[in-house]
N, C-alpha and C positions, 0 to 999 in steps of 0.2 A: 687450587684452592684461592676462594675469594680472601681480600685481605679482614682482618678481626676489627670489627668496630671498636673493641678496647684492646689496647695493647700495652701490657706494662712488661718493663724488662728490666732487671736486677735493679727494683726498687728499695731505696735504704732511707729510714727517716729518723731521726732523731729530736724530741723537745727539748726548749731550753734548759733544761736542768740537769741534760744528757743520759735520760732515759730513752735507749733503743727502743721504738716502738713497731719498726719492720726492718726486715733483714733480707735482702737479696728476693724480694718479692718478684715472680715472673708469672704473669697470666695473659691468655690470648682468650677473647669471647666473639663469637661470632655474632653476626647479627641476627636478631630472632631468639636468640637462645635467652634461658630461665635459668640462671644459675643461684644457686645457694651458697652465702658466705657464712660458714659457721665456725663455732670456738668457745671456749670459756670467757668469760668477763675479761677485758684487757690483752684479748688476743691479738690486737689492730685493726680489727675491722671496720670501726668508724674512721680510722686514721686512713686506712687505704680507700675508704669512699671520698674523704675530705680531698684526697689526691686528683681523683678523676675530674673534678672541676675548678682546680686551681686553690682553692683554699688553703690546701697545705702544699709545700712542694719541696720532695725532698732529693736525693741524687738518684740518678737512674732515668729511664727511658718512660714517659706516659703520652700515649696516643688516644685521642678518640676521633674515628673515622679519620685518620692521618693528621689532625691537628695536635699540636701541643698545647697543654693550659696554661699558656704564658703569653705576653706581650699580647701583639695584634691579635690574634687567636683566641685570647682569654673570652672574649664577650661571645664570640661564635661556639666555642666549647660550652660555655654555661647555659646556652640557649638548648644544646643537643643532650645534654644530661640533667635530669630532671629530681631533686633530692627529695624525697618523703621522708620527714621525721617521726621517730616513735611516738612522738606528742604531737597531734596536731595542732594544739594550741600555741608550738612553737611557729606555726607555717601559717595560720589563720590568723588575721587582725585588723581586717577592715569592718566596717558596720555592717554589710552585707555578703551573702554568698556571690553574687556579681563581681562587686566589687573586689574578693579576694582574687576571682577566677581571671578577673579582666587585668588586673594588677601587671601581670608579667608582661602582656602584649602591648599594653599603654607605655611601660618601662622600655620595653624594645622600638616606641617610635610608629606601632602599627595605626594607621588611620582607624577613625571610631567604625567604618561598618566592618573592617577585617576584623576589629578586638570586638564588637558582638558575634560575628559570625564563629571567631574561634572560640567563645566563651559558651556558646550554644552547644557546638560539637562537644566540646569538653565535659559537660554537664550532661550531654546525651549518654556520652561513652560510659559514665558513672553512675547512670540511673539516677540521677538528680534533677532533670527538668522540672521545671515548675518552682523550684525553691530558690530562684533568683534573689528574691526580695528577703528571705529569711536572714536572721541573726545566726552566725554560726555559733555561738555561745551558748545559743539555747537549744543547739540540735544534739541527739545523741552520740556516742563517740565515733561508734560506726558511722553515722552519717558524716562526722566531721572529718573522719578518715578518710571518705570519698572525696570531699571537696579537695582536700587536700592534695589527693592523687589529679583531682580536675584541674588544681592552679599549675600544674607542671606538664598535663597534656596541653593546655592551653598555647602553653610555649611552643607544642609542636615538639617536645623532646622526643628524640630518639632512643635515647635509653633513660629507665627508670632504675632509681637507688634508692631501695625501702628498706629503713630500719625497724626492725621488728614489727611489723603491717599488723599483726594480729594480737599484739599485747595489748592487754585490759579488756578485748572483746569478750562480749558472751557469744554461747554457742551458735546462735543463728544469724548474729554480726558476722563472726569468723567465717560461716558459711557461705554468706551474702559476698563477704570480701574476697573468699578464695575464689566463689564463681568470677567474681570480677576479672580479678588478676589474671584468669586462666583465657579469657576471652581478649585481652589488651595483646596487640601485636607487638610491643615494643620490646626491644632487649631488655631484661632485668638482672639486676642483680640482688639479694635478698638475703639481709641478715637476721637469723632468727633462732629463736631457743626453741622455737615450735618444731620440733622434728617431723610431726603427723604433715603440716602446712608444706614443709620441706619436701617430703615424700610426694604427696599430692602435686605440687605445684612445678617442681624443679629436678628436671631431669640429671643435671648434671649437681653436685656438691663437691665445694671447695673448705677443707677445714685448716683455719689459722691457730696456731697457737703462740705463745709467745713472741708473735710478732714474726713467726716463720710459716710459710706455705707447708704443710706437713702431708697433705693429700688431696687428689684432685683426681675426680672419676664419677663415674655412674652412680648416682643417688640410691639407686638398688642394691650397689655392690658394698658401698661404704657404711650406708645404714644397717645393713647386717653384720657388719663386722664388729662384733660386742668388744673385741678387746681394743680394737682402734678406736672406738667411740668412748670407752670407758677411759682409755690413756689419756684422751684429750678433754676430758670432763662433760663429756655429751651423753644425752640419755636418746635409745632409740624409742620408735613409739613400742607399748608394752605389748599390744597381743598382735602379730605379725599374720595369725589364721584370719585376722579381718582384713586384711590388705593386700589388693589385688597387685600386681605385678605390669600388669596390662597398662 
């Protein structure tokens, strides 16, 4: 078996107020997997995500493609792990779309020609070619979410970490975003309360509750376990008769 691209072993983390946010979390994700991280509010999902690129550091082992997100390797890890926030306005701050998408490669010191190439490829990947001169704050929420994803694709991130990607989207924008995420080859961790998106996008689901990993398995099994879902404050899609297992 190949080494996992994400390896977390016995991770523990407490905030300065002594609140235990993560307790003995162990998780391995292979390259190319799409894994949902679900759980009630306060379960530890965001805290776990912030360990993957070194924003937070707890006790235990965290490695991305064999690199720990500390010291001299921190910059390389942050290039490999792209965080996509729930609110794209937390991520988009430049006057134009091109400025936002180019910001990461410029910060890495890429030459201008490579910056232009990375930005063009990232915008093409999310279906936003031709929007380079637009102002992000004049675009729809769905379009801004696509641009936010493009900003991490331009960094050539191998891992995409998405926090509530479908939150606030209307049905059409949600379908379009789901279609985009299905086509992207990167490894994905997706935190979401949208269980239908989890079902449609992620073959594997991990449940966190109270800072502990309480279940890890095939989405088709976990989401059909009504007792498990209810026990951890989650809801399954309502009409299973309309959902294919294929």
